[in-house]
TORKOL-4160 file (C-alpha; in steps of 0.2 Angstrom, whole numbers, padded with zeros to 4 digits, m for minus):
243
<pt num="1" X="m0248" Y="m0378" Z="0166"/>
<pt num="2" X="m0245" Y="m0393" Z="0177"/>
<pt num="3" X="m0264" Y="m0400" Z="0172"/>
<pt num="4" X="m0259" Y="m0395" Z="0152"/>
<pt num="5" X="m0243" Y="m0405" Z="0154"/>
<pt num="6" X="m0253" Y="m0422" Z="0161"/>
<pt num="7" X="m0264" Y="m0419" Z="0148"/>
<pt num="8" X="m0251" Y="m0423" Z="0136"/>
<pt num="9" X="m0241" Y="m0437" Z="0144"/>
<pt num="10" X="m0260" Y="m0445" Z="0144"/>
<pt num="11" X="m0263" Y="m0444" Z="0126"/>
<pt num="12" X="m0244" Y="m0449" Z="0119"/>
<pt num="13" X="m0248" Y="m0464" Z="0132"/>
<pt num="14" X="m0262" Y="m0468" Z="0126"/>
<pt num="15" X="m0258" Y="m0467" Z="0108"/>
<pt num="16" X="m0242" Y="m0479" Z="0112"/>
<pt num="17" X="m0232" Y="m0466" Z="0105"/>
<pt num="18" X="m0218" Y="m0470" Z="0119"/>
<pt num="19" X="m0200" Y="m0463" Z="0110"/>
<pt num="20" X="m0214" Y="m0445" Z="0109"/>
<pt num="21" X="m0215" Y="m0449" Z="0125"/>
<pt num="22" X="m0197" Y="m0451" Z="0132"/>
<pt num="23" X="m0193" Y="m0436" Z="0123"/>
<pt num="24" X="m0205" Y="m0427" Z="0129"/>
<pt num="25" X="m0203" Y="m0433" Z="0150"/>
<pt num="26" X="m0183" Y="m0429" Z="0145"/>
<pt num="27" X="m0190" Y="m0412" Z="0140"/>
<pt num="28" X="m0199" Y="m0408" Z="0155"/>
<pt num="29" X="m0185" Y="m0414" Z="0163"/>
<pt num="30" X="m0175" Y="m0400" Z="0156"/>
<pt num="31" X="m0189" Y="m0387" Z="0160"/>
<pt num="32" X="m0188" Y="m0392" Z="0176"/>
<pt num="33" X="m0168" Y="m0389" Z="0180"/>
<pt num="34" X="m0171" Y="m0375" Z="0171"/>
<pt num="35" X="m0182" Y="m0367" Z="0181"/>
<pt num="36" X="m0175" Y="m0372" Z="0200"/>
<pt num="37" X="m0158" Y="m0366" Z="0192"/>
<pt num="38" X="m0169" Y="m0349" Z="0186"/>
<pt num="39" X="m0179" Y="m0347" Z="0206"/>
<pt num="40" X="m0160" Y="m0350" Z="0213"/>
<pt num="41" X="m0153" Y="m0341" Z="0203"/>
<pt num="42" X="m0167" Y="m0327" Z="0207"/>
<pt num="43" X="m0166" Y="m0328" Z="0225"/>
<pt num="44" X="m0148" Y="m0327" Z="0227"/>
<pt num="45" X="m0152" Y="m0309" Z="0220"/>
<pt num="46" X="m0163" Y="m0305" Z="0232"/>
<pt num="47" X="m0151" Y="m0310" Z="0246"/>
<pt num="48" X="m0137" Y="m0301" Z="0237"/>
<pt num="49" X="m0148" Y="m0285" Z="0238"/>
<pt num="50" X="m0152" Y="m0290" Z="0255"/>
<pt num="51" X="m0134" Y="m0288" Z="0259"/>
<pt num="52" X="m0130" Y="m0275" Z="0252"/>
<pt num="53" X="m0144" Y="m0266" Z="0258"/>
<pt num="54" X="m0138" Y="m0270" Z="0273"/>
<pt num="55" X="m0122" Y="m0265" Z="0271"/>
<pt num="56" X="m0127" Y="m0249" Z="0266"/>
<pt num="57" X="m0137" Y="m0245" Z="0281"/>
<pt num="58" X="m0122" Y="m0251" Z="0296"/>
<pt num="59" X="m0111" Y="m0240" Z="0280"/>
<pt num="60" X="m0125" Y="m0224" Z="0283"/>
<pt num="61" X="m0126" Y="m0230" Z="0304"/>
<pt num="62" X="m0107" Y="m0228" Z="0307"/>
<pt num="63" X="m0105" Y="m0213" Z="0296"/>
<pt num="64" X="m0117" Y="m0204" Z="0308"/>
<pt num="65" X="m0110" Y="m0210" Z="0324"/>
<pt num="66" X="m0089" Y="m0208" Z="0320"/>
<pt num="67" X="m0099" Y="m0188" Z="0315"/>
<pt num="68" X="m0105" Y="m0190" Z="0335"/>
<pt num="69" X="m0088" Y="m0194" Z="0340"/>
<pt num="70" X="m0079" Y="m0183" Z="0333"/>
<pt num="71" X="m0089" Y="m0165" Z="0337"/>
<pt num="72" X="m0089" Y="m0172" Z="0356"/>
<pt num="73" X="m0075" Y="m0175" Z="0353"/>
<pt num="74" X="m0068" Y="m0157" Z="0348"/>
<pt num="75" X="m0079" Y="m0153" Z="0361"/>
<pt num="76" X="m0070" Y="m0163" Z="0375"/>
<pt num="77" X="m0054" Y="m0155" Z="0368"/>
<pt num="78" X="m0060" Y="m0137" Z="0372"/>
<pt num="79" X="m0065" Y="m0143" Z="0388"/>
<pt num="80" X="m0052" Y="m0151" Z="0394"/>
<pt num="81" X="m0037" Y="m0138" Z="0390"/>
<pt num="82" X="m0050" Y="m0125" Z="0400"/>
<pt num="83" X="m0048" Y="m0140" Z="0417"/>
<pt num="84" X="m0030" Y="m0141" Z="0412"/>
<pt num="85" X="m0028" Y="m0121" Z="0412"/>
<pt num="86" X="m0038" Y="m0121" Z="0430"/>
<pt num="87" X="m0022" Y="m0132" Z="0435"/>
<pt num="88" X="m0008" Y="m0122" Z="0430"/>
<pt num="89" X="m0016" Y="m0103" Z="0436"/>
<pt num="90" X="m0017" Y="m0113" Z="0457"/>
<pt num="91" X="0003" Y="m0119" Z="0451"/>
<pt num="92" X="0005" Y="m0102" Z="0446"/>
<pt num="93" X="0001" Y="m0095" Z="0459"/>
<pt num="94" X="0009" Y="m0107" Z="0470"/>
<pt num="95" X="0027" Y="m0106" Z="0463"/>
<pt num="96" X="0025" Y="m0085" Z="0470"/>
<pt num="97" X="0039" Y="m0082" Z="0484"/>
<pt num="98" X="0024" Y="m0072" Z="0493"/>
<pt num="99" X="0006" Y="m0079" Z="0495"/>
<pt num="100" X="m0009" Y="m0077" Z="0502"/>
<pt num="101" X="m0016" Y="m0092" Z="0509"/>
<pt num="102" X="m0035" Y="m0088" Z="0508"/>
<pt num="103" X="m0031" Y="m0082" Z="0489"/>
<pt num="104" X="m0021" Y="m0100" Z="0487"/>
<pt num="105" X="m0037" Y="m0111" Z="0496"/>
<pt num="106" X="m0048" Y="m0101" Z="0480"/>
<pt num="107" X="m0034" Y="m0109" Z="0467"/>
<pt num="108" X="m0035" Y="m0126" Z="0473"/>
<pt num="109" X="m0055" Y="m0123" Z="0472"/>
<pt num="110" X="m0054" Y="m0118" Z="0459"/>
<pt num="111" X="m0043" Y="m0132" Z="0449"/>
<pt num="112" X="m0056" Y="m0142" Z="0440"/>
<pt num="113" X="m0049" Y="m0160" Z="0446"/>
<pt num="114" X="m0065" Y="m0172" Z="0438"/>
<pt num="115" X="m0062" Y="m0188" Z="0429"/>
<pt num="116" X="m0072" Y="m0188" Z="0410"/>
<pt num="117" X="m0069" Y="m0203" Z="0400"/>
<pt num="118" X="m0072" Y="m0199" Z="0382"/>
<pt num="119" X="m0085" Y="m0216" Z="0376"/>
<pt num="120" X="m0090" Y="m0220" Z="0361"/>
<pt num="121" X="m0107" Y="m0217" Z="0351"/>
<pt num="122" X="m0102" Y="m0232" Z="0336"/>
<pt num="123" X="m0116" Y="m0241" Z="0345"/>
<pt num="124" X="m0116" Y="m0250" Z="0329"/>
<pt num="125" X="m0100" Y="m0256" Z="0324"/>
<pt num="126" X="m0103" Y="m0266" Z="0341"/>
<pt num="127" X="m0117" Y="m0276" Z="0335"/>
<pt num="128" X="m0107" Y="m0279" Z="0318"/>
<pt num="129" X="m0095" Y="m0290" Z="0330"/>
<pt num="130" X="m0110" Y="m0297" Z="0341"/>
<pt num="131" X="m0121" Y="m0300" Z="0326"/>
<pt num="132" X="m0106" Y="m0307" Z="0314"/>
<pt num="133" X="m0111" Y="m0297" Z="0301"/>
<pt num="134" X="m0093" Y="m0288" Z="0298"/>
<pt num="135" X="m0092" Y="m0305" Z="0288"/>
<pt num="136" X="m0106" Y="m0295" Z="0277"/>
<pt num="137" X="m0092" Y="m0278" Z="0272"/>
<pt num="138" X="m0080" Y="m0278" Z="0259"/>
<pt num="139" X="m0060" Y="m0288" Z="0261"/>
<pt num="140" X="m0053" Y="m0268" Z="0262"/>
<pt num="141" X="m0069" Y="m0259" Z="0275"/>
<pt num="142" X="m0070" Y="m0276" Z="0286"/>
<pt num="143" X="m0048" Y="m0274" Z="0291"/>
<pt num="144" X="m0054" Y="m0257" Z="0294"/>
<pt num="145" X="m0065" Y="m0259" Z="0309"/>
<pt num="146" X="m0056" Y="m0274" Z="0314"/>
<pt num="147" X="m0041" Y="m0258" Z="0317"/>
<pt num="148" X="m0052" Y="m0244" Z="0322"/>
<pt num="149" X="m0062" Y="m0255" Z="0335"/>
<pt num="150" X="m0046" Y="m0261" Z="0340"/>
<pt num="151" X="m0038" Y="m0244" Z="0343"/>
<pt num="152" X="m0056" Y="m0239" Z="0351"/>
<pt num="153" X="m0053" Y="m0255" Z="0365"/>
<pt num="154" X="m0035" Y="m0253" Z="0366"/>
<pt num="155" X="m0039" Y="m0234" Z="0374"/>
<pt num="156" X="m0053" Y="m0237" Z="0381"/>
<pt num="157" X="m0040" Y="m0252" Z="0395"/>
<pt num="158" X="m0027" Y="m0237" Z="0394"/>
<pt num="159" X="m0040" Y="m0225" Z="0399"/>
<pt num="160" X="m0047" Y="m0238" Z="0414"/>
<pt num="161" X="m0030" Y="m0240" Z="0421"/>
<pt num="162" X="m0026" Y="m0221" Z="0420"/>
<pt num="163" X="m0040" Y="m0218" Z="0432"/>
<pt num="164" X="m0037" Y="m0233" Z="0443"/>
<pt num="165" X="m0019" Y="m0224" Z="0447"/>
<pt num="166" X="m0029" Y="m0207" Z="0452"/>
<pt num="167" X="m0042" Y="m0214" Z="0462"/>
<pt num="168" X="m0026" Y="m0223" Z="0471"/>
<pt num="169" X="m0019" Y="m0207" Z="0474"/>
<pt num="170" X="m0035" Y="m0199" Z="0481"/>
<pt num="171" X="m0035" Y="m0212" Z="0493"/>
<pt num="172" X="m0017" Y="m0211" Z="0501"/>
<pt num="173" X="m0021" Y="m0190" Z="0501"/>
<pt num="174" X="m0042" Y="m0194" Z="0510"/>
<pt num="175" X="m0030" Y="m0208" Z="0524"/>
<pt num="176" X="m0021" Y="m0193" Z="0530"/>
<pt num="177" X="m0036" Y="m0180" Z="0532"/>
<pt num="178" X="m0051" Y="m0178" Z="0540"/>
<pt num="179" X="m0061" Y="m0180" Z="0527"/>
<pt num="180" X="m0078" Y="m0179" Z="0539"/>
<pt num="181" X="m0069" Y="m0162" Z="0543"/>
<pt num="182" X="m0062" Y="m0161" Z="0525"/>
<pt num="183" X="m0083" Y="m0166" Z="0514"/>
<pt num="184" X="m0090" Y="m0151" Z="0528"/>
<pt num="185" X="m0099" Y="m0162" Z="0537"/>
<pt num="186" X="m0091" Y="m0157" Z="0557"/>
<pt num="187" X="m0083" Y="m0140" Z="0558"/>
<pt num="188" X="m0072" Y="m0151" Z="0570"/>
<pt num="189" X="m0056" Y="m0157" Z="0565"/>
<pt num="190" X="m0045" Y="m0168" Z="0571"/>
<pt num="191" X="m0030" Y="m0165" Z="0582"/>
<pt num="192" X="m0017" Y="m0176" Z="0574"/>
<pt num="193" X="m0022" Y="m0165" Z="0557"/>
<pt num="194" X="m0028" Y="m0149" Z="0561"/>
<pt num="195" X="m0025" Y="m0133" Z="0551"/>
<pt num="196" X="m0015" Y="m0143" Z="0537"/>
<pt num="197" X="m0022" Y="m0135" Z="0524"/>
<pt num="198" X="m0013" Y="m0121" Z="0530"/>
<pt num="199" X="0004" Y="m0127" Z="0530"/>
<pt num="200" X="0012" Y="m0128" Z="0516"/>
<pt num="201" X="0027" Y="m0139" Z="0521"/>
<pt num="202" X="0014" Y="m0153" Z="0529"/>
<pt num="203" X="0015" Y="m0170" Z="0521"/>
<pt num="204" X="m0005" Y="m0171" Z="0518"/>
<pt num="205" X="m0003" Y="m0153" Z="0505"/>
<pt num="206" X="0011" Y="m0162" Z="0497"/>
<pt num="207" X="m0002" Y="m0177" Z="0495"/>
<pt num="208" X="m0013" Y="m0162" Z="0490"/>
<pt num="209" X="m0003" Y="m0156" Z="0476"/>
<pt num="210" X="0004" Y="m0175" Z="0472"/>
<pt num="211" X="m0015" Y="m0178" Z="0469"/>
<pt num="212" X="m0018" Y="m0161" Z="0459"/>
<pt num="213" X="m0002" Y="m0165" Z="0449"/>
<pt num="214" X="m0009" Y="m0182" Z="0444"/>
<pt num="215" X="m0022" Y="m0172" Z="0437"/>
<pt num="216" X="m0011" Y="m0161" Z="0423"/>
<pt num="217" X="m0004" Y="m0177" Z="0416"/>
<pt num="218" X="m0020" Y="m0186" Z="0418"/>
<pt num="219" X="m0029" Y="m0172" Z="0405"/>
<pt num="220" X="m0012" Y="m0172" Z="0396"/>
<pt num="221" X="m0016" Y="m0193" Z="0394"/>
<pt num="222" X="m0032" Y="m0186" Z="0390"/>
<pt num="223" X="m0029" Y="m0175" Z="0376"/>
<pt num="224" X="m0015" Y="m0186" Z="0366"/>
<pt num="225" X="m0030" Y="m0199" Z="0367"/>
<pt num="226" X="m0046" Y="m0192" Z="0362"/>
<pt num="227" X="m0031" Y="m0185" Z="0345"/>
<pt num="228" X="m0030" Y="m0203" Z="0344"/>
<pt num="229" X="m0046" Y="m0206" Z="0343"/>
<pt num="230" X="m0052" Y="m0192" Z="0329"/>
<pt num="231" X="m0039" Y="m0197" Z="0319"/>
<pt num="232" X="m0045" Y="m0218" Z="0320"/>
<pt num="233" X="m0063" Y="m0212" Z="0320"/>
<pt num="234" X="m0058" Y="m0198" Z="0304"/>
<pt num="235" X="m0048" Y="m0211" Z="0294"/>
<pt num="236" X="m0063" Y="m0225" Z="0294"/>
<pt num="237" X="m0077" Y="m0212" Z="0291"/>
<pt num="238" X="m0068" Y="m0203" Z="0276"/>
<pt num="239" X="m0065" Y="m0224" Z="0272"/>
<pt num="240" X="m0084" Y="m0228" Z="0274"/>
<pt num="241" X="m0087" Y="m0213" Z="0263"/>
<pt num="242" X="m0076" Y="m0217" Z="0251"/>
<pt num="243" X="m0082" Y="m0233" Z="0246"/>
């Protein structure tokens, strides 16, 4: 094509047809500009197509991760309720007037005292913030993802504080007992605290009850927290599926 245009220019110049050459040159420039504009449009269309494909992939991954989160939340909800019931079983027996101390110990040992957080699987949302690709989404979806992320971060921070508070309660109890004996590393209990577990009026027993009560509060918080997480996840899931 270039050789073809070059031959035309050379022919016009050799024949001294300057006006025709000038007109031809202008036409050639116009054609070049049109070619550049078409190339730019094609390139822009390709970029838009790539961005659209990337957004679709992001949406697909987030939807899948949110669905996995909701399944995990439902599992945790049942688990936490069972743990809370194990504490309530102890409390119900503890409130009775006549207590069998061995049975009371069994109830305490059966109480499920476990710090277990809900950890989201929405790694794609984090990737959007790390890469800056959140800008590829529509304003409505961008705001929805931002709101979801903010609520998620707030929940995590609150959860960490609640965990630290419960750990502090346990550390306080451990200061007033013989941990070596209580953890089964020794058969000899220190004389200053000996037999506290069988004395309901001992300071250590009260601290133990406080620690158990803390888990009742902890589980109540967790149930509310994961319910909020489920609502937030469902809202974003619905918006992504409807978009």
